[in-house]
N, C-alpha and C positions, 0 to 999 in steps of 0.2 A: 820298898816292895822288892822281894826276892824275884830273880828271874825264874822261869819255869822251863824244865826240860821234860817233855812228854815222849816216852819211848815205847817202841813195840806196838804201835797202833796200826789199825787197818784204815787207811785214809779213804774216805768216800768223796770223790770229786764229781759233783753233779754236772759239771760243764766241760770235763776234760777226759782224763785217762780212765775214769771209772773207779775201781778199787785197787789200791796198792798198799804195800807195807811201808811204814815210814815213822819218822819222829819229828818233833818240833822243838825249836829253841825260841822261847818267848822272852823278850826284854821290854820292860815297861808295858806299853799298850800295843806293841807291834809284834808280828812274827818275824824274828830275825833270820832264822834259817829253817828250811824244810829238808830233811834227809830222807830219801826214798831208797828202798831196796837194801837197806843195811841189815846184816845179820847180827852184828854186834853193836847194838845201839849205844852201850856204855862207852865204846871207843869214840863216839862222836861228841861226847860232852867236852866242850873246850876246857883245857887243863886249868886255866886261870879261874874257872868258875866251879871247880869240883868241890869247893868248900860248901857244906850244907847251909851255912849262914848266908851265902850269896846266891845259892841255886837250889831250888826245890825240884826234886825228880819225882815224876809220876810214872810208874810202870803201867802202861795201858793193857799189857798182857793180852793183846788181840782184840781189845775193844774197838768198836768203830769210832772214828774221829771224823767229824764233818763240820762245815760252817755252822756257826750259831744260827738257830732257826728264827724266823720272824712270823708272828701271828698278826695278820693285817686286820683283825676283827675281834677286838675284845671290849668288854664293858667292865670298867673298874669302878663305876658308880660314884665317882668323886668329881665334883661335889654333889651333895643332895641325898645320897642313899648309902652312906658309908657304913650303915649297919649290915649291908649285904657284902660289900667289898670296899677297899680303898686302894689308892695307887700303890702303897707300900705292900699290902698283902697280895694284891694282884701281881705285882712284880716278883714277889717271893714264889708264887705259884708258877709264874712263867719260868723262872730259873730252874725250879724243880722239874719242869717239863722239857727243859733243853732249849728254851727260847732266850735269846739275848736281845731281841727287839720285839716290840709290840706297837700296834697302832690302836689308840683308844677311840671308840665311837663317842659321838657328842650328844647322846640323849641323856644328859645329866640335868641337874636342877640347881642353878639355871643352865640352859643348854649352851653349847659351844657356838653361839652365834655372834659373839663379840670378841674382838682381838684381845682384850685384857684377860678374858677367861681362858683363852688358848695359852697365853703367856704364863698364867698362873699354874695351869695344869702341867705345862712343860717344866716349870721350875720344880714342882713336886716330883716329877719324873726323874729329874737329874739327881735326886737324893737316893735313888733306889739301887744303883749298881748295874742296872740294865739300861738299854736305850729305849726310852718311852717317847713315842710320837703321838700326835693328836690330830684328829680330823675336825674341820669346821663344818657347821651346818650349811645346807643348801638354802634353806628358807629361814626367815626370822621366826624364832620360837618353835621351829619345826611345824608350823601351822599350814604350810603349803600355800600361802597367800601372796607373799612377796619375797624376793630374793634377799638373802643376807648380803652384807658387803663382802663379797668373795675376795676381792683384792686385799682388803685389810686383814682378813683371816689368813690369807696366804703369807702376807708380809709379817704377820705375827708368828708364823711358824707352822701353820696347818699344812699337812702334807697331802691331804685329799679333802673332798667335800662329800658329806653324806647326811641324810636325815634318817639314818638307819632306825628301823622299827616302824617307820611310816613311809609309804610311797609318795612321790610327787605326783598327785593325781591330775593336776591341771597340765594338759599337754603343751599349751602355749608357754606356760611358765617353765616347764621342763626344757623346751626348745631354747628359751632365753638363757636358762642356766647352762645348757650345753655350749652355747655360743660364747658366753663369758668365761667358762672354765677352759674352753679350747684356746681362747685368746691369752689366758694366763698360763697355759701349759700345764694344766691340772686335770686330774681324773675325778669323775663323779662315781661314787660307789652307791649302788641302789638296792633298797629293799623292795622287791617286786611282788607285792600282793595287793590286788585291787579289792577293797572292802565290799564291792558290789557282789562278789562271789563268795563271801564268807558269812555264814550264820554265826558260828562261834569259832574263834581262832584256836590253833594249837593241836587239832586232830584232823586227819585227812577225811574228806567226805567219803563215806562208805559204811560198811557194817559196824566197824568199831565205833565210829561217831554215832551211829544210830543207837547203839547199845547205851550210849551216854545221854541220849535224848536230844541230840543236835544233828543238824545237817553238816556241821563241821566246815572245813575250809576246802573248797573245790580247787582242783589243780588249775582250772581255767584262770583263777585269780593271778597265778604266776605267769602262765603262758601269755595272756593278753598283754600284761605289762612289759614282759621281755620283748615281745614282738613290736610293741609300740616304741620302746626306747631304742631298739636296734634301728628302726626306721628313722628316728630323730638323729641318732648318731651318724647314720649315713648321710643325712641331709646337712648336718652341721659340721661334720668332721671331728666330732668330740670323741674322747676316749672314755669308755665306761667300764665299770666292773659290776657284774651281776652277783650279788651276794648269795651265800648259802643256797645254792641251786638244789631243787628237790624233785623236779618233774622231768621225765624222759623227753617230753616235747620241747622243753626249754633247752635241754642239752643239744638237741638237734638244731634248734634255731641258732644257738651260738656257734655250733660247728659250721653251719652254712654261712653265717656272718663272717667268721674268721677266714673261711675259704675265699670269700670275696675281698679280703684284705682289710676289713673293718677292724678298728682297734677296740675290740670287745674282749674283756677278760671275764673269768668266772671263778668263784670260790666254791669249794665243796667242804662241808664239815665232816669230821670223823663220824658223827652220829648219823648223818645221811648216807654214808657209804657202809655203815655197820648195821643199822637197825631198820625195821619197817614199822608200819602202824600197829602191828601185833604187839610191839613192846609196850604200848599203852595199856593193854590188858594186864601185863605183869607189873609194870612199874608206875602206873598211874600218872600223877602230876610230874614225876621226874622223867617222863617221856613226852611231856608237853612242850612244844616249841613252835616258833614261827619262822619260816614255813614248817608245816608239820612233817613228820615221818610219813612216807607214802608206801607204795607197794614194792614187792620184790623186783619187779621189772624196772621200776625207777631206780632202785638201789644199784642194780646191775648196769643200767645206763650211765649212772654217775661214775662207777668204776671204769667203764669203757671210755668215758670222757676224760678221766684222769689218765688213763693209759695212752690215749692217742694225742693228748695235749689240748683237746678242746677246753677242758677245765684246767687252767694253768696254775691255780693256787689251792692249797689246803689251808683253811682258816677255821678257827674253832667256834666263833661266835660265843666265846666264854661269857655266860650270862648268870651271875650269882644271884640267888634269892635266899631269904631267910627260911629256916625250917618252919616257922609259923605260917609264912605265906604259902609254902608248898603243901602244908597240912590242910589247906582248904579243899573244898570239893573240886573236882576236875574243872568244871565250868567256871569256878570263881578264882582258881589259882592262876598266878602269872605264868607266862610262857618263858622258857629258857632253861638251859642247863650249863653247868661249868664244863670246861673242856681242855684247859691248858695242860693239866698234869697227866691226862690220859691220851692225848692226841698221838704222840709218837708211838706208844705201845699199840694203839689201835691201828695205826697205819702199818706197822710191822705185821700185826696179826691178820688184818683184813686184805692188805694189798701185796706185801712182800711174800709172806709164807705161802699163800695160794698161787703165787707166780704171776699175778696181774701186773705188777710193776717191779722193777729192780730197785735196789737201794739207791743208786744214783738218781733214778727217776723220782722216787719219793722225796729225797732231799731237795731235788730241783723244785718240786711242787711246794715244798715247805720253806723255800728261800726265794721263790720267784717274785714275791712282792717287793723285794729290794729293787729289782729292775723296773717293775711296773710303776712304782712310786718314786723312783729316782733317789733311793737311799743307799748309803754305803753298807756293803756286806754281801754275803752269799757266796764268797769265794775264800779259799785259803791260799794266800800268796806271800812270798817273802816280801817284807816291808809293809804288808797289808795289815789291817786291824786284827788283833788277837782275840777274835770272837769265835769260839768253837765249842763243840759239845762232844763228850765222850760217852758212849752208849754201849752197854754190855748186852748183846742180844741173847746170850745163853742163860741169863738170870731172869727171875720173875719178881713181881711185887704185888701186894694186895692193896686195893683201893680202900682206905679205912681212915678213921679219925687220926690215927697215928702217923699216916703217911701224907695226907693232904696238907698243903700250905695255904690254900684259899680259906677265907672265912666260911665259905659256903660248902654245903654237902649235897646240893641238888644235882645228882647225876644218876642215870640208870645203871652205871657201872660200879656203884658202891658195893663193896664186898667181893667183887670179882678179882681173881688173880690173873694178871696180865703179863705177857712176855716182854722182856727187855727192860733194862734199868738204866736211867740216866745216872752215870757215875759222877760226872763233873760238868758244870756249865761255866765257861770262862768268858767274861766280857771285858774288853779293853785290857786284857792281861790279868785280870783279877778273878779269883774263884768266887762266883756268886752262888753256886750250889756244889756241894761235895758231901760225900757220905759222913765225913766227920763233923 
């Protein structure tokens, strides 16, 4: 493997100096040197490595360079639903999107409720070129009736616990799970929708839902579960993540909890800070997801939560489905959209360009999961892992069959031209995505 020299970059440091000019020398899987403020980057190439057979030089030409991103919430559908996505194609989509690390949810078939299944998924992930992590289920079979063997799942390599797609409805069982997870030093990540408030999932309760002949999913489904689980976390000392937050009231509940010092985290998806329920009228089933898109005031509350740090993570909830599934009627089609490949461009368009967040803030939100789940990454340091992304903000790309690497096409952004292009994604010193 040749060493890499990346010159003339604008380095985005989410936890330090902000943005500065600089270059990187990468040897094997580590960043050997970082040069900042150099006007003649070529002069910094070590003389003994000037041979192109030994050193590959990438002229970033003013592109942004930042730590490789992590998506803490993806569905790679492997095992059980690999017609939608598999670990290999999901990882390819991640690399195209600038992600060097992902955490796969465990609602597979069979689910990730046994140690052997976690180990098998991790082994497949090691073949992809990016860092693939796995979550274990909270309950056996994701049925919400009894806890899975959380310790064995952790020991097998699970980095968090989740029954994503389903809430843990039994409060007593949730409290028991929180106590066990806290004792193991692990985080529980929660899908917060109480079915008691949902007629049909995937669309916000209101006029759009009524036009489809359903009462939809009321916002109270999320609010009640978030409030309940914050109270359980306060009682047990557990650390929790609220997934794909959608309602303004939930944002405020989390803000209040964090101000009290509780270890409560929250994810926002790009679709929830970009779209509202009106997208259902235009995009139909490709705008159907759980929790649903809600109102403009909710979208603005999510942006405000990202800006003030109440919502500390951006995660895509990448949820591939086949074209045949999404071609069903709205009420029959499954919920979920893909998001790995559009996330960075949407964050740029919706958060940076309007001035809601700076580039360092956006990258901090897209790398915060490293710290939340105790994983390596999220910083660019000498002798640190050579995981980084090069992004050209002045270029554009169109979401199309020819550009997407996922197996799936279920996105409301299909056909749109988006700002910013991921030029290279480098994981452990290897190029996993590059234009060539």
